[in-house]
C-alpha positions, -999 to +999 in steps of 0.1 A: -650+205+007-664+234+028-631+235+047-612+238+015-634+265+001-631+285+033-593+282+032-593+294-004-616+323+005-594+334+034-563+330+013-577+352-014-589+378+010-555+380+026-538+384-007-562+410-020-561+429+013-523+429+012-521+441-024-546+469-018-532+479+016-497+482+001-511+503-028-527+527-003-496+530+018-475+537-012-499+562-025-490+584+005-453+583-003-438+608-025-423+597-059-387+603-046-393+577-017-410+550-036-389+521-048-395+485-057-386+456-035-367+428-050-370+391-041-335+393-027-345+421-004-376+402+007-355+372+017-331+395+036-359+410+056-374+376+064-340+366+078-340+393+104-346+381+139-364+404+164-354+398+200-383+414+217-414+421+196-431+443+222-402+465+229-383+466+196-406+489+177-378+506+157-343+493+147-319+488+119-306+455+108-291+439+077-293+472+058-329+479+066-350+500+090-380+483+106-404+508+121-436+498+139-465+506+116-482+538+131-467+529+164-494+503+168-492+477+196-497+441+187-532+429+175-542+403+200-567+375+192-580+351+219-598+322+202-620+296+218-591+271+217-575+290+245-545+301+224-535+338+222-523+349+189-507+382+180-499+401+148-472+428+146-468+452+117-436+470+107-428+493+078-397+484+059-372+510+047-337+508+032-313+520+059-290+539+034-317+563+020-350+554+040-368+544+008-400+526+017-402+490+005-432+475+021-445+458+053-434+431+076-463+412+093-452+390+121-475+363+136-469+348+170-485+319+187-482+326+225-487+290+235-461+273+212-439+304+207-442+298+170-433+329+149-440+334+113-429+364+092-446+376+061-430+403+039-456+422+021-440+440-009-449+475-019-471+482-049-441+487-073-423+457-061-407+431-084-432+404-095-409+378-081-412+394-046-450+392-049-448+356-059-426+348-028-452+365-005-480+345-021-461+313-017-456+321+020-493+326+024-500+292+007-473+270+021-466+286+055-498+304+065-522+276+058-503+251+080-507+272+112-543+272+125-556+308+131-528+325+112-546+333+080-577+346+097-557+369+121-535+382+093-566+388+071-583+407+098-553+429+105-546+438+069-584+445+063-586+466+094-557+487+085-569+490+049-602+502+061-584+528+082-565+541+052-596+543+031-612+564+058-582+587+061-575+577+097-542+560+095-509+560+076-504+597+074-478+619+089-486+655+099-480+667+065-500+638+049-470+620+034-444+594+043-419+599+070-388+617+059-354+604+068-347+630+095-379+620+114-360+589+127-331+608+143-343+627+174-325+609+202-298+605+228-274+577+238-285+553+265-260+569+290-273+605+285-280+619+319-314+635+324-320+660+352-347+648+376-371+671+393-351+671+425-318+680+408-304+645+406-297+628+374-307+594+359-295+579+325-322+582+299-324+544+294-337+541+330-364+567+327-400+554+326-433+569+315-447+588+345-414+599+359-410+634+369-380+652+354-370+689+355-387+707+326-383+741+311-411+766+300-398+784+270-424+811+274-418+820+311-381+809+309-385+790+341-377+755+353-404+734+368-412+696+372-427+679+343-441+644+336-427+621+309-456+610+287-438+589+261-404+572+255-391+564+221-364+536+219-346+530+187-322+500+184-298+487+158-295+449+162-265+446+139-230+441+153-219+477+148-238+507+159-247+533+133-267+560+151-243+589+148-241+614+176-232+651+169-214+670+196-210+706+207-185+719+233-199+745+257-183+771+279-200+795+303-207+828+286-197+845+319-163+828+317-157+842+283-162+878+295-142+874+327-107+887+332-083+866+310-060+859+340-087+837+354-084+799+349-110+787+324-127+753+330-126+727+302-155+730+277-184+706+283-194+681+257-231+679+248-242+652+222-273+640+205-283+629+171-280+658+145-317+666+142-326+667+179-338+703+187-321+724+214-329+758+228-305+786+215-305+823+220-322+826+185-348+799+193-352+763+183-324+748+163-313+712+154-281+703+170-265+696+137-272+733+126-256+747+158-224+767+150-195+780+170-206+812+187-243+801+192-256+802+227-274+773+245-288+771+280-277+748+309-290+743+344-275+768+370-278+754+406-269+787+421-300+804+407-321+773+401-325+786+367-306+784+334-274+801+323-261+809+289-233+788+275-215+796+243-206+770+217-168+769+212-165+739+190-187+715+170-183+680+155-209+662+133-199+627+143-185+623+178-193+586+182-217+559+170-241+539+192-265+510+189-294+522+210-309+557+213-337+572+234-360+602+233-385+616+258-418+634+253-427+656+283-457+677+293-437+709+292-422+702+258-386+708+271-363+690+296-326+688+305-301+663+291-265+667+305-281+698+323-286+714+288-321+725+278-334+702+250-368+704+232-393+677+224-391+666+188 
């Protein structure tokens, strides 16, 4: 009898925490980004399979974006039964317009490898979606020892953080905007290292020393990588669009026209990634023909001006993109100065 009462209490706490948590998260979104999850969308999100829960913190699949909630690592629980249990939280957005739908909570039993997914609808979701979530708590959650208590703790902890104002807010106090997800480079983008060599951005690790740029002193110097963002699309076709600009040395453009000009150099990134131009910081998608960017000059161990001679909004599409955060706030990709997002 006591066991049944305890199970009912945990179940109710989990359901109430989820409802209140979703309401608080939704209250931070603008009216233009709020939308109601349908039961069909709930089932589609539940069908998504995540290959690596620790590494796949952001990706697109089945028409949705899953973004690790507040970039949290997994909640880890070590009970006296010797089994390690983990809970991962993801925000759910529609891929087409980044409308926020709710949360995905993933439970993992490290001993058995058992994984259970719970889609927590947003406050304005369809009633049937909430019914499906409650059914999952009752008929799935209660069958796995330790699941309900871990899930209840995580949702209650995050709810407490929201109530205290310590979580769930962007710098402007609202939900993430669509453009906040697109500050990246393709996996094969070459990053200039401190010694002048290059390494593909997918092989860079936190702590590596790359060649940075000080926008105030206009000098190059080594800088440490402090963070790496990796965004993946696990669908069969890639849909991270890369914009491109073709660059030619500004010196070549002013040289005698009898000289043989070298072919323009292609530089590509997602449209919103900021680059350094002669007029300051600018998103790559806003760069126009005639603008000036800066590239590494081995002769002077500094940077040289390169003029944009052509632009293209969608050069190619890739499944995986990367972004670095550095101590200097600027580094070199394809020997071109780029800025931290």
